[in-house]
All heavy atoms as TSV, in Angstrom:
chain	resi	resn	atom	element	x	y	z
A	1	MET	N	N	-26.798	27.463	12.143
A	1	MET	CA	C	-25.507	27.113	11.578
A	1	MET	C	C	-25.211	25.634	11.781
A	1	MET	O	O	-24.665	24.990	10.891
A	1	MET	CB	C	-24.424	27.985	12.239
A	1	MET	CG	C	-23.076	27.824	11.631
A	1	MET	SD	S	-23.077	28.546	9.988
A	1	MET	CE	C	-21.415	28.422	9.583
A	2	LYS	N	N	-25.595	25.088	12.933
A	2	LYS	CA	C	-25.350	23.684	13.222
A	2	LYS	C	C	-26.155	22.787	12.286
A	2	LYS	O	O	-25.664	21.754	11.828
A	2	LYS	CB	C	-25.692	23.381	14.684
A	2	LYS	CG	C	-25.301	22.000	15.124
A	2	LYS	CD	C	-25.548	21.816	16.602
A	2	LYS	CE	C	-25.115	20.444	17.044
A	2	LYS	NZ	N	-25.301	20.233	18.469
A	3	LYS	N	N	-27.379	23.209	11.945
A	3	LYS	CA	C	-28.214	22.431	11.035
A	3	LYS	C	C	-27.606	22.375	9.644
A	3	LYS	O	O	-27.668	21.356	8.964
A	3	LYS	CB	C	-29.626	23.022	10.963
A	3	LYS	CG	C	-30.445	22.803	12.208
A	3	LYS	CD	C	-31.838	23.364	12.043
A	3	LYS	CE	C	-32.637	23.175	13.321
A	3	LYS	NZ	N	-34.011	23.689	13.187
A	4	ILE	N	N	-26.993	23.469	9.223
A	4	ILE	CA	C	-26.353	23.503	7.906
A	4	ILE	C	C	-25.177	22.531	7.863
A	4	ILE	O	O	-25.006	21.785	6.896
A	4	ILE	CB	C	-25.897	24.936	7.555
A	4	ILE	CG1	C	-27.118	25.833	7.372
A	4	ILE	CG2	C	-25.022	24.946	6.308
A	4	ILE	CD1	C	-26.778	27.285	7.174
A	5	LYS	N	N	-24.370	22.494	8.925
A	5	LYS	CA	C	-23.228	21.582	8.978
A	5	LYS	C	C	-23.688	20.130	8.955
A	5	LYS	O	O	-23.095	19.295	8.269
A	5	LYS	CB	C	-22.387	21.843	10.232
A	5	LYS	CG	C	-21.568	23.106	10.150
A	5	LYS	CD	C	-20.709	23.269	11.385
A	5	LYS	CE	C	-19.885	24.541	11.330
A	5	LYS	NZ	N	-19.040	24.717	12.502
A	6	ILE	N	N	-24.752	19.837	9.679
A	6	ILE	CA	C	-25.281	18.464	9.695
A	6	ILE	C	C	-25.807	18.106	8.309
A	6	ILE	O	O	-25.552	17.015	7.801
A	6	ILE	CB	C	-26.375	18.309	10.773
A	6	ILE	CG1	C	-25.755	18.414	12.158
A	6	ILE	CG2	C	-27.100	16.982	10.614
A	6	ILE	CD1	C	-26.759	18.446	13.288
A	7	GLY	N	N	-26.517	19.033	7.688
A	7	GLY	CA	C	-27.048	18.799	6.346
A	7	GLY	C	C	-25.946	18.565	5.334
A	7	GLY	O	O	-26.029	17.656	4.503
A	8	LEU	N	N	-24.909	19.371	5.387
A	8	LEU	CA	C	-23.779	19.198	4.473
A	8	LEU	C	C	-23.054	17.878	4.720
A	8	LEU	O	O	-22.626	17.206	3.780
A	8	LEU	CB	C	-22.806	20.366	4.602
A	8	LEU	CG	C	-23.277	21.692	3.997
A	8	LEU	CD1	C	-22.269	22.795	4.310
A	8	LEU	CD2	C	-23.492	21.564	2.510
A	9	SER	N	N	-22.934	17.502	5.975
A	9	SER	CA	C	-22.291	16.224	6.302
A	9	SER	C	C	-23.088	15.057	5.733
A	9	SER	O	O	-22.525	14.113	5.168
A	9	SER	CB	C	-22.147	16.068	7.811
A	9	SER	OG	O	-21.301	17.060	8.335
A	10	LEU	N	N	-24.394	15.106	5.862
A	10	LEU	CA	C	-25.239	14.044	5.320
A	10	LEU	C	C	-25.170	14.001	3.798
A	10	LEU	O	O	-25.124	12.926	3.192
A	10	LEU	CB	C	-26.687	14.222	5.782
A	10	LEU	CG	C	-26.942	13.966	7.279
A	10	LEU	CD1	C	-28.380	14.314	7.638
A	10	LEU	CD2	C	-26.636	12.526	7.624
A	11	LEU	N	N	-25.124	15.173	3.177
A	11	LEU	CA	C	-25.017	15.229	1.730
A	11	LEU	C	C	-23.692	14.628	1.255
A	11	LEU	O	O	-23.660	13.851	0.297
A	11	LEU	CB	C	-25.135	16.682	1.253
A	11	LEU	CG	C	-25.043	16.908	-0.245
A	11	LEU	CD1	C	-26.168	16.188	-0.987
A	11	LEU	CD2	C	-25.073	18.391	-0.549
A	12	LEU	N	N	-22.612	14.954	1.920
A	12	LEU	CA	C	-21.309	14.387	1.564
A	12	LEU	C	C	-21.286	12.873	1.751
A	12	LEU	O	O	-20.717	12.141	0.937
A	12	LEU	CB	C	-20.200	15.040	2.385
A	12	LEU	CG	C	-19.853	16.473	1.987
A	12	LEU	CD1	C	-18.853	17.063	2.979
A	12	LEU	CD2	C	-19.300	16.516	0.590
A	13	LEU	N	N	-21.912	12.398	2.805
A	13	LEU	CA	C	-21.984	10.962	3.046
A	13	LEU	C	C	-22.759	10.269	1.928
A	13	LEU	O	O	-22.341	9.231	1.416
A	13	LEU	CB	C	-22.647	10.690	4.407
A	13	LEU	CG	C	-22.799	9.239	4.808
A	13	LEU	CD1	C	-21.427	8.577	4.958
A	13	LEU	CD2	C	-23.563	9.132	6.109
A	14	LEU	N	N	-23.870	10.860	1.521
A	14	LEU	CA	C	-24.673	10.299	0.441
A	14	LEU	C	C	-23.886	10.275	-0.868
A	14	LEU	O	O	-23.860	9.269	-1.572
A	14	LEU	CB	C	-25.962	11.112	0.265
A	14	LEU	CG	C	-26.852	10.719	-0.911
A	14	LEU	CD1	C	-27.403	9.316	-0.685
A	14	LEU	CD2	C	-27.972	11.709	-1.074
A	15	LEU	N	N	-23.217	11.370	-1.194
A	15	LEU	CA	C	-22.446	11.430	-2.433
A	15	LEU	C	C	-21.285	10.437	-2.441
A	15	LEU	O	O	-20.976	9.843	-3.470
A	15	LEU	CB	C	-21.928	12.854	-2.658
A	15	LEU	CG	C	-22.990	13.888	-3.018
A	15	LEU	CD1	C	-22.363	15.271	-3.100
A	15	LEU	CD2	C	-23.679	13.541	-4.314
A	16	SER	N	N	-20.666	10.224	-1.304
A	16	SER	CA	C	-19.553	9.274	-1.257
A	16	SER	C	C	-20.037	7.850	-1.474
A	16	SER	O	O	-19.354	7.035	-2.082
A	16	SER	CB	C	-18.786	9.398	0.056
A	16	SER	OG	O	-19.593	8.996	1.138
A	17	SER	N	N	-21.232	7.519	-1.003
A	17	SER	CA	C	-21.748	6.162	-1.210
A	17	SER	C	C	-22.140	5.956	-2.665
A	17	SER	O	O	-21.974	4.876	-3.215
A	17	SER	CB	C	-22.939	5.893	-0.293
A	17	SER	OG	O	-24.035	6.710	-0.641
A	18	ILE	N	N	-22.634	6.979	-3.340
A	18	ILE	CA	C	-22.974	6.868	-4.755
A	18	ILE	C	C	-21.713	6.649	-5.575
A	18	ILE	O	O	-21.670	5.815	-6.467
A	18	ILE	CB	C	-23.726	8.134	-5.231
A	18	ILE	CG1	C	-25.106	8.187	-4.593
A	18	ILE	CG2	C	-23.843	8.165	-6.750
A	18	ILE	CD1	C	-25.845	9.489	-4.830
A	19	THR	N	N	-20.657	7.350	-5.262
A	19	THR	CA	C	-19.393	7.200	-5.968
A	19	THR	C	C	-18.838	5.796	-5.786
A	19	THR	O	O	-18.355	5.185	-6.726
A	19	THR	CB	C	-18.370	8.238	-5.461
A	19	THR	OG1	O	-18.941	9.529	-5.635
A	19	THR	CG2	C	-17.078	8.148	-6.215
A	20	ALA	N	N	-18.935	5.241	-4.601
A	20	ALA	CA	C	-18.435	3.890	-4.347
A	20	ALA	C	C	-19.186	2.869	-5.185
A	20	ALA	O	O	-18.589	1.939	-5.720
A	20	ALA	CB	C	-18.566	3.550	-2.864
A	21	ASN	N	N	-20.481	3.026	-5.351
A	21	ASN	CA	C	-21.242	2.105	-6.178
A	21	ASN	C	C	-20.849	2.222	-7.643
A	21	ASN	O	O	-20.802	1.245	-8.360
A	21	ASN	CB	C	-22.746	2.369	-6.023
A	21	ASN	CG	C	-23.262	1.902	-4.688
A	21	ASN	OD1	O	-22.687	1.019	-4.081
A	21	ASN	ND2	N	-24.336	2.503	-4.224
A	22	ALA	N	N	-20.561	3.412	-8.106
A	22	ALA	CA	C	-20.177	3.602	-9.502
A	22	ALA	C	C	-18.834	2.938	-9.789
A	22	ALA	O	O	-18.635	2.378	-10.857
A	22	ALA	CB	C	-20.117	5.077	-9.831
A	23	ILE	N	N	-17.912	2.985	-8.846
A	23	ILE	CA	C	-16.598	2.377	-9.042
A	23	ILE	C	C	-16.720	0.867	-9.176
A	23	ILE	O	O	-16.065	0.242	-9.989
A	23	ILE	CB	C	-15.651	2.767	-7.892
A	23	ILE	CG1	C	-15.327	4.245	-7.979
A	23	ILE	CG2	C	-14.380	1.936	-7.907
A	23	ILE	CD1	C	-14.595	4.798	-6.784
A	24	ASN	N	N	-17.614	0.242	-8.404
A	24	ASN	CA	C	-17.777	-1.212	-8.449
A	24	ASN	C	C	-18.483	-1.673	-9.718
A	24	ASN	O	O	-18.363	-2.816	-10.093
A	24	ASN	CB	C	-18.566	-1.690	-7.230
A	24	ASN	CG	C	-17.772	-1.535	-5.965
A	24	ASN	OD1	O	-16.559	-1.550	-5.993
A	24	ASN	ND2	N	-18.455	-1.376	-4.853
A	25	GLY	N	N	-19.228	-0.823	-10.386
A	25	GLY	CA	C	-20.009	-1.219	-11.545
A	25	GLY	C	C	-19.414	-0.737	-12.856
A	25	GLY	O	O	-20.125	-0.216	-13.695
A	26	LYS	N	N	-18.130	-0.916	-13.080
A	26	LYS	CA	C	-17.488	-0.445	-14.302
A	26	LYS	C	C	-18.011	-1.221	-15.505
A	26	LYS	O	O	-18.196	-2.431	-15.444
A	26	LYS	CB	C	-15.977	-0.585	-14.210
A	26	LYS	CG	C	-15.361	0.376	-13.221
A	26	LYS	CD	C	-13.862	0.269	-13.215
A	26	LYS	CE	C	-13.287	1.249	-12.208
A	26	LYS	NZ	N	-11.834	1.152	-12.142
A	27	ALA	N	N	-18.236	-0.482	-16.588
A	27	ALA	CA	C	-18.797	-1.108	-17.779
A	27	ALA	C	C	-18.234	-0.453	-19.030
A	27	ALA	O	O	-17.757	0.677	-19.005
A	27	ALA	CB	C	-20.316	-0.990	-17.769
A	28	LEU	N	N	-18.319	-1.183	-20.129
A	28	LEU	CA	C	-17.966	-0.686	-21.441
A	28	LEU	C	C	-19.275	-0.458	-22.186
A	28	LEU	O	O	-20.094	-1.373	-22.290
A	28	LEU	CB	C	-17.110	-1.711	-22.204
A	28	LEU	CG	C	-16.914	-1.465	-23.696
A	28	LEU	CD1	C	-16.047	-0.228	-23.914
A	28	LEU	CD2	C	-16.306	-2.678	-24.352
A	29	ILE	N	N	-19.491	0.760	-22.673
A	29	ILE	CA	C	-20.707	1.071	-23.419
A	29	ILE	C	C	-20.308	1.337	-24.857
A	29	ILE	O	O	-19.473	2.193	-25.133
A	29	ILE	CB	C	-21.430	2.294	-22.826
A	29	ILE	CG1	C	-21.802	2.015	-21.373
A	29	ILE	CG2	C	-22.663	2.635	-23.654
A	29	ILE	CD1	C	-22.335	3.224	-20.639
A	30	VAL	N	N	-20.913	0.581	-25.775
A	30	VAL	CA	C	-20.622	0.725	-27.197
A	30	VAL	C	C	-21.867	1.288	-27.870
A	30	VAL	O	O	-22.951	0.730	-27.747
A	30	VAL	CB	C	-20.256	-0.639	-27.829
A	30	VAL	CG1	C	-20.011	-0.494	-29.316
A	30	VAL	CG2	C	-19.048	-1.237	-27.139
A	31	GLU	N	N	-21.689	2.420	-28.562
A	31	GLU	CA	C	-22.799	3.023	-29.305
A	31	GLU	C	C	-22.515	2.884	-30.800
A	31	GLU	O	O	-21.477	3.312	-31.297
A	31	GLU	CB	C	-22.975	4.493	-28.942
A	31	GLU	CG	C	-24.158	5.126	-29.630
A	31	GLU	CD	C	-24.433	6.543	-29.159
A	31	GLU	OE1	O	-23.738	7.040	-28.253
A	31	GLU	OE2	O	-25.346	7.157	-29.718
A	32	LEU	N	N	-23.468	2.270	-31.512
A	32	LEU	CA	C	-23.311	2.035	-32.938
A	32	LEU	C	C	-23.763	3.253	-33.739
A	32	LEU	O	O	-24.394	4.168	-33.207
A	32	LEU	CB	C	-24.117	0.804	-33.351
A	32	LEU	CG	C	-23.756	-0.491	-32.620
A	32	LEU	CD1	C	-24.673	-1.619	-33.054
A	32	LEU	CD2	C	-22.312	-0.864	-32.856
A	33	ASP	N	N	-23.450	3.247	-35.031
A	33	ASP	CA	C	-23.840	4.355	-35.907
A	33	ASP	C	C	-25.348	4.565	-35.947
A	33	ASP	O	O	-25.817	5.672	-36.122
A	33	ASP	CB	C	-23.334	4.115	-37.330
A	33	ASP	CG	C	-21.827	4.273	-37.441
A	33	ASP	OD1	O	-21.240	4.947	-36.577
A	33	ASP	OD2	O	-21.252	3.722	-38.389
A	34	ASN	N	N	-26.124	3.479	-35.780
A	34	ASN	CA	C	-27.579	3.610	-35.841
A	34	ASN	C	C	-28.188	4.085	-34.523
A	34	ASN	O	O	-29.409	4.171	-34.392
A	34	ASN	CB	C	-28.231	2.297	-36.285
A	34	ASN	CG	C	-27.998	1.162	-35.308
A	34	ASN	OD1	O	-27.501	1.352	-34.213
A	34	ASN	ND2	N	-28.350	-0.042	-35.726
A	35	GLY	N	N	-27.351	4.366	-33.519
A	35	GLY	CA	C	-27.816	4.921	-32.258
A	35	GLY	C	C	-28.076	3.902	-31.163
A	35	GLY	O	O	-28.338	4.277	-30.027
A	36	THR	N	N	-28.004	2.612	-31.461
A	36	THR	CA	C	-28.218	1.607	-30.421
A	36	THR	C	C	-26.990	1.515	-29.526
A	36	THR	O	O	-25.854	1.677	-29.981
A	36	THR	CB	C	-28.518	0.220	-31.017
A	36	THR	OG1	O	-27.416	-0.180	-31.835
A	36	THR	CG2	C	-29.793	0.232	-31.850
A	37	LYS	N	N	-27.237	1.268	-28.248
A	37	LYS	CA	C	-26.152	1.156	-27.269
A	37	LYS	C	C	-26.176	-0.237	-26.648
A	37	LYS	O	O	-27.231	-0.777	-26.371
A	37	LYS	CB	C	-26.312	2.190	-26.160
A	37	LYS	CG	C	-26.083	3.612	-26.598
A	37	LYS	CD	C	-26.212	4.565	-25.426
A	37	LYS	CE	C	-26.030	6.003	-25.869
A	37	LYS	NZ	N	-26.166	6.931	-24.743
A	38	THR	N	N	-24.990	-0.782	-26.438
A	38	THR	CA	C	-24.842	-2.068	-25.764
A	38	THR	C	C	-23.851	-1.877	-24.631
A	38	THR	O	O	-22.817	-1.243	-24.807
A	38	THR	CB	C	-24.329	-3.148	-26.730
A	38	THR	OG1	O	-25.204	-3.213	-27.857
A	38	THR	CG2	C	-24.277	-4.505	-26.060
A	39	THR	N	N	-24.181	-2.417	-23.463
A	39	THR	CA	C	-23.332	-2.288	-22.289
A	39	THR	C	C	-22.725	-3.647	-21.940
A	39	THR	O	O	-23.423	-4.654	-21.907
A	39	THR	CB	C	-24.151	-1.771	-21.087
A	39	THR	OG1	O	-24.744	-0.530	-21.452
A	39	THR	CG2	C	-23.279	-1.583	-19.857
A	40	PHE	N	N	-21.427	-3.661	-21.718
A	40	PHE	CA	C	-20.712	-4.861	-21.310
A	40	PHE	C	C	-20.098	-4.605	-19.940
A	40	PHE	O	O	-19.399	-3.611	-19.747
A	40	PHE	CB	C	-19.592	-5.203	-22.304
A	40	PHE	CG	C	-20.087	-5.492	-23.688
A	40	PHE	CD1	C	-20.124	-4.495	-24.648
A	40	PHE	CD2	C	-20.515	-6.758	-24.022
A	40	PHE	CE1	C	-20.568	-4.750	-25.924
A	40	PHE	CE2	C	-20.971	-7.033	-25.300
A	40	PHE	CZ	C	-21.001	-6.016	-26.255
A	41	VAL	N	N	-20.354	-5.476	-18.993
A	41	VAL	CA	C	-19.790	-5.355	-17.649
A	41	VAL	C	C	-18.345	-5.828	-17.703
A	41	VAL	O	O	-18.063	-6.929	-18.184
A	41	VAL	CB	C	-20.599	-6.195	-16.633
A	41	VAL	CG1	C	-20.004	-6.079	-15.244
A	41	VAL	CG2	C	-22.053	-5.756	-16.640
A	42	LEU	N	N	-17.436	-4.994	-17.238
A	42	LEU	CA	C	-16.017	-5.324	-17.352
A	42	LEU	C	C	-15.609	-6.519	-16.498
A	42	LEU	O	O	-14.643	-7.206	-16.812
A	42	LEU	CB	C	-15.169	-4.106	-17.017
A	42	LEU	CG	C	-15.273	-2.952	-18.012
A	42	LEU	CD1	C	-14.379	-1.804	-17.581
A	42	LEU	CD2	C	-14.933	-3.400	-19.414
A	43	SER	N	N	-16.366	-6.807	-15.436
A	43	SER	CA	C	-16.038	-7.978	-14.620
A	43	SER	C	C	-16.317	-9.281	-15.375
A	43	SER	O	O	-15.861	-10.339	-14.966
A	43	SER	CB	C	-16.811	-7.948	-13.300
A	43	SER	OG	O	-18.202	-7.995	-13.546
A	44	ASP	N	N	-17.064	-9.200	-16.513
A	44	ASP	CA	C	-17.289	-10.374	-17.365
A	44	ASP	C	C	-16.121	-10.615	-18.322
A	44	ASP	O	O	-16.121	-11.578	-19.082
A	44	ASP	CB	C	-18.571	-10.204	-18.192
A	44	ASP	CG	C	-19.817	-10.287	-17.342
A	44	ASP	OD1	O	-19.750	-10.802	-16.205
A	44	ASP	OD2	O	-20.881	-9.818	-17.810
A	45	HIS	N	N	-15.119	-9.734	-18.305
A	45	HIS	CA	C	-13.903	-9.828	-19.109
A	45	HIS	C	C	-14.200	-9.920	-20.608
A	45	HIS	O	O	-13.877	-10.920	-21.250
A	45	HIS	CB	C	-13.042	-11.011	-18.671
A	45	HIS	CG	C	-12.708	-10.996	-17.219
A	45	HIS	ND1	N	-11.839	-10.074	-16.661
A	45	HIS	CD2	C	-13.150	-11.752	-16.184
A	45	HIS	CE1	C	-11.753	-10.284	-15.366
A	45	HIS	NE2	N	-12.542	-11.280	-15.045
A	46	PRO	N	N	-14.802	-8.883	-21.181
A	46	PRO	CA	C	-15.052	-8.911	-22.629
A	46	PRO	C	C	-13.737	-8.851	-23.412
A	46	PRO	O	O	-12.772	-8.252	-22.970
A	46	PRO	CB	C	-15.890	-7.653	-22.871
A	46	PRO	CG	C	-15.543	-6.733	-21.753
A	46	PRO	CD	C	-15.235	-7.620	-20.581
A	47	THR	N	N	-13.723	-9.512	-24.566
A	47	THR	CA	C	-12.565	-9.505	-25.449
A	47	THR	C	C	-12.866	-8.584	-26.622
A	47	THR	O	O	-13.883	-8.749	-27.297
A	47	THR	CB	C	-12.274	-10.925	-25.980
A	47	THR	OG1	O	-12.074	-11.789	-24.861
A	47	THR	CG2	C	-11.054	-10.941	-26.860
A	48	LEU	N	N	-11.993	-7.602	-26.839
A	48	LEU	CA	C	-12.169	-6.639	-27.919
A	48	LEU	C	C	-11.147	-6.916	-29.008
A	48	LEU	O	O	-9.960	-7.075	-28.721
A	48	LEU	CB	C	-11.974	-5.209	-27.416
A	48	LEU	CG	C	-12.832	-4.763	-26.240
A	48	LEU	CD1	C	-12.372	-3.400	-25.749
A	48	LEU	CD2	C	-14.280	-4.713	-26.630
A	49	THR	N	N	-11.612	-6.984	-30.258
A	49	THR	CA	C	-10.703	-7.119	-31.387
A	49	THR	C	C	-11.143	-6.149	-32.482
A	49	THR	O	O	-12.326	-5.843	-32.615
A	49	THR	CB	C	-10.693	-8.556	-31.954
A	49	THR	OG1	O	-12.026	-8.944	-32.271
A	49	THR	CG2	C	-10.114	-9.551	-30.963
A	50	PHE	N	N	-10.157	-5.667	-33.237
A	50	PHE	CA	C	-10.400	-4.783	-34.365
A	50	PHE	C	C	-9.863	-5.465	-35.614
A	50	PHE	O	O	-8.755	-5.990	-35.617
A	50	PHE	CB	C	-9.681	-3.441	-34.198
A	50	PHE	CG	C	-10.237	-2.586	-33.111
A	50	PHE	CD1	C	-9.695	-2.616	-31.845
A	50	PHE	CD2	C	-11.320	-1.744	-33.354
A	50	PHE	CE1	C	-10.201	-1.815	-30.835
A	50	PHE	CE2	C	-11.836	-0.945	-32.352
A	50	PHE	CZ	C	-11.273	-0.980	-31.091
A	51	GLN	N	N	-10.689	-5.456	-36.672
A	51	GLN	CA	C	-10.231	-6.006	-37.942
A	51	GLN	C	C	-10.937	-5.241	-39.060
A	51	GLN	O	O	-12.169	-5.177	-39.084
A	51	GLN	CB	C	-10.543	-7.496	-38.036
A	51	GLN	CG	C	-9.953	-8.155	-39.246
A	51	GLN	CD	C	-10.184	-9.657	-39.246
A	51	GLN	OE1	O	-10.996	-10.163	-38.481
A	51	GLN	NE2	N	-9.466	-10.358	-40.073
A	52	ASN	N	N	-10.169	-4.686	-39.966
A	52	ASN	CA	C	-10.724	-3.903	-41.080
A	52	ASN	C	C	-11.671	-2.808	-40.587
A	52	ASN	O	O	-12.777	-2.649	-41.095
A	52	ASN	CB	C	-11.438	-4.802	-42.083
A	52	ASN	CG	C	-10.513	-5.815	-42.714
A	52	ASN	OD1	O	-9.334	-5.537	-42.903
A	52	ASN	ND2	N	-11.021	-6.985	-43.019
A	53	ARG	N	N	-11.241	-2.076	-39.556
A	53	ARG	CA	C	-12.013	-0.969	-38.971
A	53	ARG	C	C	-13.333	-1.423	-38.350
A	53	ARG	O	O	-14.252	-0.641	-38.181
A	53	ARG	CB	C	-12.265	0.120	-40.007
A	53	ARG	CG	C	-10.992	0.760	-40.517
A	53	ARG	CD	C	-11.237	1.854	-41.482
A	53	ARG	NE	N	-12.032	2.889	-40.812
A	53	ARG	CZ	C	-12.694	3.822	-41.452
A	53	ARG	NH1	N	-12.681	3.860	-42.753
A	53	ARG	NH2	N	-13.367	4.723	-40.789
A	54	ILE	N	N	-13.451	-2.697	-37.992
A	54	ILE	CA	C	-14.658	-3.234	-37.361
A	54	ILE	C	C	-14.297	-3.692	-35.955
A	54	ILE	O	O	-13.320	-4.415	-35.747
A	54	ILE	CB	C	-15.241	-4.412	-38.171
A	54	ILE	CG1	C	-15.679	-3.918	-39.552
A	54	ILE	CG2	C	-16.407	-5.052	-37.433
A	54	ILE	CD1	C	-16.129	-5.020	-40.481
A	55	LEU	N	N	-15.102	-3.265	-34.983
A	55	LEU	CA	C	-14.907	-3.664	-33.593
A	55	LEU	C	C	-15.751	-4.899	-33.307
A	55	LEU	O	O	-16.942	-4.940	-33.614
A	55	LEU	CB	C	-15.349	-2.532	-32.646
A	55	LEU	CG	C	-15.423	-2.882	-31.164
A	55	LEU	CD1	C	-14.037	-3.193	-30.607
A	55	LEU	CD2	C	-16.072	-1.741	-30.390
A	56	LYS	N	N	-15.132	-5.903	-32.706
A	56	LYS	CA	C	-15.838	-7.114	-32.305
A	56	LYS	C	C	-15.664	-7.265	-30.801
A	56	LYS	O	O	-14.546	-7.215	-30.294
A	56	LYS	CB	C	-15.273	-8.334	-33.027
A	56	LYS	CG	C	-15.936	-9.631	-32.654
A	56	LYS	CD	C	-15.339	-10.800	-33.424
A	56	LYS	CE	C	-15.957	-12.104	-33.000
A	56	LYS	NZ	N	-15.344	-13.258	-33.685
A	57	VAL	N	N	-16.775	-7.420	-30.081
A	57	VAL	CA	C	-16.750	-7.612	-28.639
A	57	VAL	C	C	-17.327	-8.996	-28.349
A	57	VAL	O	O	-18.424	-9.320	-28.788
A	57	VAL	CB	C	-17.582	-6.537	-27.900
A	57	VAL	CG1	C	-17.486	-6.740	-26.403
A	57	VAL	CG2	C	-17.139	-5.137	-28.295
A	58	GLU	N	N	-16.581	-9.805	-27.606
A	58	GLU	CA	C	-17.034	-11.163	-27.290
A	58	GLU	C	C	-17.013	-11.376	-25.779
A	58	GLU	O	O	-16.038	-11.049	-25.105
A	58	GLU	CB	C	-16.137	-12.189	-27.972
A	58	GLU	CG	C	-16.623	-13.603	-27.777
A	58	GLU	CD	C	-15.843	-14.591	-28.631
A	58	GLU	OE1	O	-15.144	-14.174	-29.558
A	58	GLU	OE2	O	-15.926	-15.788	-28.327
A	59	VAL	N	N	-18.129	-11.912	-25.258
A	59	VAL	CA	C	-18.253	-12.231	-23.842
A	59	VAL	C	C	-18.965	-13.574	-23.722
A	59	VAL	O	O	-20.063	-13.749	-24.247
A	59	VAL	CB	C	-19.071	-11.156	-23.073
A	59	VAL	CG1	C	-19.223	-11.544	-21.613
A	59	VAL	CG2	C	-18.441	-9.796	-23.209
A	60	ASP	N	N	-18.341	-14.521	-23.050
A	60	ASP	CA	C	-18.935	-15.851	-22.821
A	60	ASP	C	C	-19.452	-16.494	-24.107
A	60	ASP	O	O	-20.547	-17.049	-24.155
A	60	ASP	CB	C	-20.070	-15.756	-21.803
A	60	ASP	CG	C	-19.593	-15.310	-20.438
A	60	ASP	OD1	O	-18.445	-15.627	-20.071
A	60	ASP	OD2	O	-20.372	-14.643	-19.723
A	61	GLY	N	N	-18.673	-16.411	-25.174
A	61	GLY	CA	C	-19.037	-17.046	-26.428
A	61	GLY	C	C	-20.040	-16.242	-27.261
A	61	GLY	O	O	-20.312	-16.609	-28.397
A	62	LYS	N	N	-20.596	-15.181	-26.730
A	62	LYS	CA	C	-21.526	-14.335	-27.482
A	62	LYS	C	C	-20.740	-13.142	-28.023
A	62	LYS	O	O	-19.867	-12.626	-27.351
A	62	LYS	CB	C	-22.659	-13.844	-26.593
A	62	LYS	CG	C	-23.486	-14.942	-25.984
A	62	LYS	CD	C	-24.508	-14.385	-25.035
A	62	LYS	CE	C	-25.225	-15.506	-24.308
A	62	LYS	NZ	N	-26.113	-15.003	-23.266
A	63	ASN	N	N	-21.047	-12.726	-29.249
A	63	ASN	CA	C	-20.294	-11.606	-29.786
A	63	ASN	C	C	-21.209	-10.562	-30.411
A	63	ASN	O	O	-22.347	-10.819	-30.749
A	63	ASN	CB	C	-19.222	-12.068	-30.770
A	63	ASN	CG	C	-19.810	-12.725	-31.983
A	63	ASN	OD1	O	-20.735	-12.223	-32.592
A	63	ASN	ND2	N	-19.254	-13.884	-32.357
A	64	MET	N	N	-20.652	-9.365	-30.516
A	64	MET	CA	C	-21.318	-8.240	-31.159
A	64	MET	C	C	-20.311	-7.633	-32.110
A	64	MET	O	O	-19.172	-7.379	-31.738
A	64	MET	CB	C	-21.731	-7.198	-30.130
A	64	MET	CG	C	-22.478	-6.032	-30.740
A	64	MET	SD	S	-22.507	-4.618	-29.645
A	64	MET	CE	C	-21.194	-3.659	-30.363
A	65	THR	N	N	-20.713	-7.434	-33.335
A	65	THR	CA	C	-19.825	-6.842	-34.332
A	65	THR	C	C	-20.365	-5.507	-34.763
A	65	THR	O	O	-21.525	-5.318	-34.907
A	65	THR	CB	C	-19.679	-7.775	-35.549
A	65	THR	OG1	O	-19.231	-9.036	-35.082
A	65	THR	CG2	C	-18.680	-7.243	-36.532
Protein backbone atom coordinates (compact mmCIF):
# COMPACT_ATOMS: atom_id res chain seq x y z
CA MET A 1 0.00 0.00 0.00
CA LYS A 2 2.87 2.37 0.79
CA LYS A 3 4.42 1.75 -2.64
CA ILE A 4 1.15 2.67 -4.33
CA LYS A 5 0.97 5.98 -2.42
CA ILE A 6 4.56 6.81 -3.35
CA GLY A 7 3.88 5.92 -6.98
CA LEU A 8 0.76 8.07 -7.10
CA SER A 9 2.61 10.96 -5.46
CA LEU A 10 5.36 10.78 -8.07
CA LEU A 11 2.81 10.61 -10.86
CA LEU A 12 1.01 13.69 -9.56
CA LEU A 13 4.31 15.54 -9.27
CA LEU A 14 5.18 14.67 -12.87
CA LEU A 15 1.76 15.75 -14.16
CA SER A 16 1.92 19.06 -12.31
CA SER A 17 5.29 19.90 -13.88
CA ILE A 18 3.95 19.12 -17.37
CA THR A 19 0.99 21.42 -16.79
CA ALA A 20 3.28 24.24 -15.64
CA ASN A 21 5.30 23.99 -18.85
CA ALA A 22 2.16 24.10 -20.97
CA ILE A 23 0.97 27.29 -19.25
CA ASN A 24 4.27 29.07 -20.00
CA GLY A 25 4.21 28.08 -23.69
CA LYS A 26 0.91 29.60 -24.83
CA ALA A 27 0.53 29.77 -28.58
CA LEU A 28 -1.94 30.57 -31.33
CA ILE A 29 -2.30 27.78 -33.89
CA VAL A 30 -3.87 28.68 -37.23
CA GLU A 31 -4.99 25.88 -39.55
CA LEU A 32 -5.71 26.84 -43.16
CA ASP A 33 -8.25 25.24 -45.50
CA ASN A 34 -5.45 23.32 -47.24
CA GLY A 35 -4.50 21.64 -43.94
CA THR A 36 -1.28 23.53 -43.20
CA LYS A 37 -0.80 24.73 -39.63
CA THR A 38 1.17 27.74 -38.41
CA THR A 39 1.99 28.35 -34.76
CA PHE A 40 2.49 31.82 -33.29
CA VAL A 41 3.93 32.22 -29.79
CA LEU A 42 1.74 34.64 -27.86
CA SER A 43 4.72 36.15 -26.04
CA ASP A 44 5.76 37.52 -29.48
CA HIS A 45 2.54 39.62 -29.41
CA PRO A 46 1.03 38.73 -32.80
CA THR A 47 -1.41 41.25 -34.29
CA LEU A 48 -4.63 39.78 -35.68
CA THR A 49 -6.82 41.64 -38.17
CA PHE A 50 -9.88 40.58 -40.15
CA GLN A 51 -10.84 42.15 -43.46
CA ASN A 52 -13.34 40.76 -45.98
CA ARG A 53 -13.47 37.42 -44.09
CA ILE A 54 -9.65 37.10 -44.32
CA LEU A 55 -7.49 36.67 -41.22
CA LYS A 56 -4.10 38.40 -41.23
CA VAL A 57 -1.54 37.59 -38.53
CA GLU A 58 1.54 39.81 -38.21
CA VAL A 59 4.56 39.26 -35.95
CA ASP A 60 7.78 41.32 -36.12
CA GLY A 61 6.95 42.70 -39.56
CA LYS A 62 6.24 39.22 -41.01
CA ASN A 63 2.67 38.38 -41.92
CA MET A 64 0.50 35.44 -42.87
CA THR A 65 -2.78 35.89 -44.69
